[in-house]
N, C-alpha and C positions, 0 to 999 in steps of 0.2 A: 463760281470761280471768280476770284477778283482779278481786276487788270488795272494797269496804269494806262491812261490816254494822254499822250504828250503831243502838243501842236508846236511845231518848231518855229523859230524866227525871232524869238525874244532875247534881247541882250540881258544878261544877269547882272544886277547891280544891288549893292547893299552889304549887310553884315550877317554872319552866322556864327554859331557857337558849336564847338565840338564836344561830344560827350566822352566818358571814359571808353577805354578800348575793348572791344569784343574779345579780341585774341588774348587780353590779359585777364578781364573780370572773371570769365569762366574758370581760369586756373586759380585765381585768387580764392574763389568759392570752394573749389576742391582743396585747397591748402588748409582751409579752416578745420578740416577733418582731422588735422594733426594735433589739435589742442581741444580738450573738453571746455565747455563754457561758452560764453557768447561773444563772438567776433562781429565787428561792424565793418562793412565795406561801403564807402562813399564814392561819389562820382561814377554811379552805376548807369550804363546805357539802357534805355527803355526798349530793348529788343527781344525778339521771341526766344533766342538762345538762353537768355538769362532765366526765362520762366521754365524752360525745359530743365536747365540745370537745378533750379530751385526745386522742382518736383523729384528729381533724381535724389537729391540731399534729404528730402522729406522721406522718401522710401528707404533711405539708409538710416532713418530714426532721428534726424535733425529737425529742429523747429526753425522754419524759415519765415521771416516778416520782410516783405518787399514793400517799401514806401516809395512808390514810383513818383510821387509828386515832390519827394525830397531827394530821389536818386540814391536811396540808401537801402542797404540790405543788413539785416541782423540774423545771424545764424548762430542757433543754440545747438551745439555739438554734445551728444551724450558721452558717458564715460566709455561705453563700448558701442560704437556704430555697427549697423548691420554691414555686411560685406558683398552683397549681391547687386549688381547693376543691370537690370533686365533689358532685354533687346528692344522692347517697345519704345523706350526712351533713347537708348544708346544709338539705334538706327536713325534717329531723327537728328542727331548731332555728334559728330566725330569727336568733338572735344571732351565727351563723356569718358573717354579712355584715361583722362587726366586724374581720375579718382584712383587708379590702379596703385600708383607708388604711395600715396598717403594711406590707404587701407592696408596695404602689406606692412608698412612701417608701423602703423598704429595698433592694428588688431591681429596682424599675423596671417591675414588671409583677405583675397579679393577674388570674386567671380564676376567678370565684366564681359558682357556680351561683345563680340567683335563689332567694331563700329561701322556706321554708314557715314552720312554727310555729303559734301559736295562731290559731284562727279567730274573730278579735274585730274584723275590719274591715280596710280597706285601710290599708297603711302603706307608701307609696310610698318609692322611692329617689331621687327627683328631686333632693333637696337634697343628698344624698351626691355625685351624680354632678356637679352644679353646682359644688360646692366643690372637687372634684379637677380639674375642667376649669379653673377659675380659677387653679389652681397649675400648669397646663401639662400636665396628663395628657391623653391621648386616651381617651375611654370610649365603648365601643359595646356593644350587646346582640345576641348571636347564639346561636341554638339553645339558649335557655334559660340562657344564661350572661352575666354582665356582664364585659366585657373591658377592662381599664384598663392603660395603659402609658404610660411616660414615658421618652423617649429619653435625656434628660439629667436632672439633678437638678431636683426640683420647685422652683418659685419661689414666694415669698411672695404672698399676695393678701389682699384685704379681702372678706369674706363676710358679707352680711346674711342670716339665716335668716327665712323668711316665718313660721315658727313655731318655738319653742324645742324642736326635736326632740333627744331624747337621742341616738338613733343617728347623726343627721347631725353633731351636735356632736363626738361620740366620732370618727367617721371623719375629719372635717376636722382635728380636734385632733391625732390620731396621725399624719396625713400631714405636718402643718405642723411638728412638732418637728424634723424632718430637712430642711425645705425651706430654700432660700436666701433670707435676709431675714427681715423681721418681718411675720407674718400677724396679721389681726384677725378674730375671729368675734363679730359683733354679734347680739343676741338669742339668745345661747348658752343652752342648758339649764343649770339651776342645781342640779339634784338632787344629793343627798350621794353618789350613785354617780359622778357627773361630778367632783366635788371628789375623790374617792378616786383615780380614774384619774389627775387632775392631780398629785396628791401622789406617786403612783408614778413617774410620768414625771419629775418633779422630782428624786425620788431617783436616777433614771437619768441625770441630767445636763441634763434639758430645761429651758429658760428660758420660764416661763410666768407672766404677771402677770394680776391680776384673777380668781383662782381664787374660785369662789363667787358671782361676780357675772354679769351678763348680757353683759359684754364680756370676752372673753379676748384678751390679746396674747401671741403666741408668737414668740419670736426663734429662728429655726432654728439648730441646731448641726450640726457635722459627723459626730458620732457620739454614741452613747449607750452606757452600760455596764450590766451585769446588776445586779440589786438583790434585796433581800429586803423584803418588803412585806406587811403584814397587812390582809386584807380588811375593809371597813367592815361593821358589824352590819347584818343584814337587817331593814330598818324594816317591810316588808311582812309578813313572818313575825310580828315583834313585834306589829303591829297586829292581826293575825289572832287571836294569844293574847288580846289586849285585848278584842276583840269576843266570843271564846269565853267570857271570864269575864263579861262583860255579859249575853250572851244566855241563859246558864244560871243567872243570879242567883249567881254564884260569887265566889271571891276568890283571884286569881292573881297572883303575883309574877313578873315577867319580868326575868331577868338577862341582861346583856350586850347591852342595847339602848341606843340614845341617844334619850331622851324628846324632845328638841328637834327630831328628824327627824320626829316624829309629832304636833306641836303642835296642828294643826287637828283630826286625827282624835281625839285624846284629849280635845280641848275638846268635840267632838261627843258623846263617850261621857258626859262630865260633863253636858252638856245633857240627855241621855237619862236622867240620874238615878244614874250610876255615881259612886263616889268614886275619884278618880284621885290617886295620890301619886307624885311624882317621887322616885327614889332615885339614889344615886351611880352605880350601875351599871345602872340600868333603871327600872322603875316597878311599881306595884301597882294593880290595878283591882278594886274591890269593887262588887257590885250587890245590894241588899236588897230590890228591888221590881221590879214589871213595868217595862220600859223605856218612856220616852216616845218618840213618834216624832220623828225629826229629819231636816230637809231636807238634802240633799247636793248639792253642785255640784263635779264634777271639773274640775280645772285643773292646768296644769303646776306643779311645785314653784316656790314653797312652798305652792301650793294643795292642796285635797283630792286624794290620789292615786287615780287611776283603778283601781289594783290592789287598793284596798280597797272599791271600790264594791259588788261582790257580797256581801262579808261584811256590810256595812251594809244592804243590801236584806233579807238574811236576818234581821238584827236588827230592822228595821222591820216585817217581816212579822208578828212577834208583839208589836209595840210597841202602846201604847195611843194611838190617834188614827192620823192618816194623814199621810204624808210625800211630798214631791216630790223625786225624785232626777233630776238632770240630768247627762247623760253628754256632755261636750265633746271627748273624745279619740278614742275607738273606737266607731264607730256600730253595730258588731255585738255590743257587750258585753252588751246586754240579751237575747241568745239564751238566756241561762241561766235567765231568769224562766219560760220555758216549762217547764223541768224543775222549778223551785221551785213552780209551780203544781200539779204532781202531788202536792205535799204539802199542797195546800189553800190556798197563799198567794194573796192577792187583790192581784194586780199588774196594772195596765193600762199599756201603753206607746203613745206617740205620738211618733214620731221619736226625738229624743234625750232625751225625758222619760219618766219612769215614775212613775206614782202608785201608792204602796203603802198599802193600808188594813190595819191591823194586826188580827190575829185572836187570840184567847185561846189557841188551840191549832192545831197543825198535826198531820198524821197521817202515818205512815211509808209509803213507797212505793218502788219501784225508779226510780232517776233516773240520768242520764248526764251526767258532767262532759265539757264541751266545750273547756275550757281550764283552766289552772292555778288561776286565782283562782275561776272557776265551781266547780271541784271543791271549793275551800276552802269557798265559800259553802254548798254543798249539805251538806257534813259538818257545818257549824255548825248548819244547819237541822235535820239529823237529830238533832243532840244535844238538841233540845227538842221534837222530834215525838213523838207517841204511837205506841208500837210500834217497828217495825224499818224503817229506811231502808237500802236497798241502793244503794251508788254504784258505778256502772260507770265506765270510762274513767280507772282508777286510774293509768295511765301519765302522764296530764296532771298529776296531783297530785305524782306523784314527781319530776316536772322542777323543782318548786319548793320542795317541803317534805321535808326530811330527817327520818326517824324520827317521822313524825306520829303513827302508831298508838301506839307505845309512850309518847310524850310524853303523848298524850291519856289513855292507861290510867293513867299515873302521877298525873294529876290527878283520876281517879275516873270517867272516861268508860267507858261500856260499848260498846266498839268492837273489832272484830276484822277481820283481813285474811284473805280466803279466795278460793276460785275460784267461778266461776258455778255449777258443779255442786254447790257446797255449800249453795246457798240455794234 
């Protein structure tokens, strides 16, 4: 069992670069199923989830060449891909469900195991299913699989999402680009990752209006063609580096990021006392004092991202004052505070609220990462805890952060990767 051993007390200084977004590249990979031939995706992050999705595509009959040294994927999609996504892969990564829409649209069938992934609360598929049914697909659930079929070409439909779900928006969007007629998605998600997939689909020949707004209009086309597309920078990784600078009283320049994708999070860091400077290719965060506590309310984009909530709780745990953190998206996201408490943090939860009272010092202890962002939050807490913090559940962190240890080491952190028997 691999672990991360973090010894706190080092101020982070230097420069880091941000790779392509995990929350986008997996969906871009799925979108290649919509067009036969070879598509190329660049700025690909070197994370475990990319390997899992690559294997899923191979089982669907695609040829996948991953050049990790060039951060490039070449995906050769056959004329008729297979349509079954088995449980052994889907259970490891919830994003596997994103093959559902492309397969139904392209081959008229999809058998996708009900997904697993991070344990951060219920994330139902009702809106995915409703959107496909509105376009004429038959969708049932049997023996742990979601079975979708369309005897004829999907037809256009208007869909109102009860919540601006990223996953449902992606499923309906990727199905609609090959449907007959003009489809409308109202209350669509507006995340940069949604914009990214829209841009890729447009490059493939899709007709999409309203990109970046809450209303998408998609005029279905008869066929799409392969494309080369660069993945949007990972705003959550960029935000994690920003918090790392602030929590350690450091000075870190983040390259390859888009500051406007993190406007609220960076404003919160400024409120906490950090100096935040936007740069042409990223931003710089400096902190010369103990941070002040900042209230957080997670909301769909452009609101504060839920994927940065654990990192900001870690920041608030050593801030001056108390902060109220409200989680509106994933009800189990607060599970990680039980581990943070092992480091001495004072966090009390009540429903979807957490009250964080800052302490001047945390103390190192063994902790368990229960999901990707919880792992990041625990590593950040370890950076400023007295003594050594041993983080278990490293596999979760690897799913979202490529080269985390060497990047932190380059900034001056005392962190190393080892096995449980080494600690």
